[in-house]
N, C-alpha and C positions, 0 to 999 in steps of 0.2 A: 691880712695882709696886703699890703698897695703894691700896686704895679703902674709906673710911672706912664708906661704905653697907653694904658686902658683910661686915662683921664683924660685924652685928647679932645673930645669931642663936649666936654660937660662945661656949662659956663662958668663963670664965677672961680676960672682954675685957680688956684693960688692963695684964695682968699678963703678963711672960715666960714661956712654957713653952715644952716641946718638942713639935715638932709628934708626932699620934699618927695608925694605919690602915697599909694595908697597902701595899705598893709598887705599882703598877699599871703604871706606867711610868718610865726612866729616861734621859736627852737630856743631849744636850754643851752644849746653849743653850738662855737664857732663851726666844728666838721659838719655836724647837721644843715645849718644855714648853707654853707658852702656846697653842701650837696644838693639842696635843694635848686639853689642854681646853675650847677652843673648838668642836671638833670633838665632844667630849660635851656638850656643852649644843646646837649644833644637833639631835643625836640626841635631845635633849630628855632628856638625865640628868639627874638631879639634882645639879648641879654645887655644892650647898652642902656636901656633905661630901668635897669635894676639896683636896688641898692644894697646893701647889708648893713645894718646899724645895730650896734651893742646898747644896750639899754641897761640902765641901773649900775652903772660902771664902778669897780672897786679896785684898788691898790692892793695887791695882796705881797704880803713879804713870808717868802718860805724861809725857811731858818733849816742851814744844808748840817748845820754842826757845830761843836765846840771851839774856837781860838784859843792857843795856846803858845807862848813865846817859843816853842821847840816847830811849833804848824808854819806860826809866821818866819821865821827864820827860815825855814826849809824849803820854805815856798818861792822866797824869796830868792835862794840862793838858788832853785830848779830856774825861777823865769828871768833868772838875770843873765844863768850859764846859758840858756836858748838865744838868749839878747846876744850874748858875747861872740856865740859858736855864728852868728849871721854878721856880726857885725869884723871877726876876723876872716871869714872867708870873704868876704866884699874887701877889705883889706890887702888881704893876701892874692885874690885875683888881678885888684891894680895897680899892686907895687911888685918890682921884680924884685921883692926879698926874699926869707923864705916863708913859703904858705905854713907849715907848723909852728913858727915861730909867731907870725901874726894872727893866728890862732889860741894860741897860748894865751898873747897879753887880751885876745877880744876877750876870753872865757874868765881869767881874772879880771879885768877892767869891769864886765860884767855882770859879775857874784860881787862885789863891791859897789855898784851903782842897785844893783837888786836889792842885799840887807838894807842900804839907807833907805832905800824906795818905800818899803815896807815894815822896817823897823820903827822908823821916824815918827807915821801914821800911827800904828797900832801904842807907840809908848805915848800919845798923844792924849787917845782916850782916856787913860787910865784907870783900865778894866770898864768902864763905862757899858764898852760894848764886847764883849768875849764870845762872840758868835758870829759866825758867816753864813751872809743871807743871798736870795735873790730876788728881786720883785719884779712883778707881772701888773699889765693893766688886765683887768680882766671884767667880763661884762656878766649880769646876771642873766640876761637873754638876748636872744639875736633876731630883730625883724627883718626880715624882708620887704623891703618895697617896688614900686614897683609906677610908673608913671600913668597916670588914671586912662590914655587912650588906649593903656594894653593890659591896665591892672586884670580884669574882669576873666580875659583868655588867661593869663597867665596863672591866678588863681583857680581857673578849672584844669588846668595841667598840673599844675602841683596838689590837687585832690588824690591825681591817680597815682602820685610817689606814696608809697607807705616807707615813712623814716618812724 
């Protein structure tokens, strides 16, 4: 996770640079690395000297399920209807007309838009990708690095933490 507020004191802000520092811990999950840094923070260690680095990055695609025309059309109708509800309410609020009429027009228009925006891309795949999935970037391990001036102290503190 990134936090733009925590980056204010680092040099080279905005430019990609390799991480620097000495390793003070290595963890199999991000949650464990985060717990280690949180422990250092709780012990009033200057955590602005610490960096969590994901090593051995992998792109993981998790298959969620099979896609069919019924699912694609149903999803298009539902997402389009929600968009139409929003647009219909906005239209009804900012016009002096009938709120329910504006809502009905918004829903119908949204459903048509939803059907078109889901059916055309699905048809273009011609059956080559009949599944839904989500992509994640994950690391094989997470190393915690610290600036050399305080790395030894941080390593000693983390030795007391049992993760």
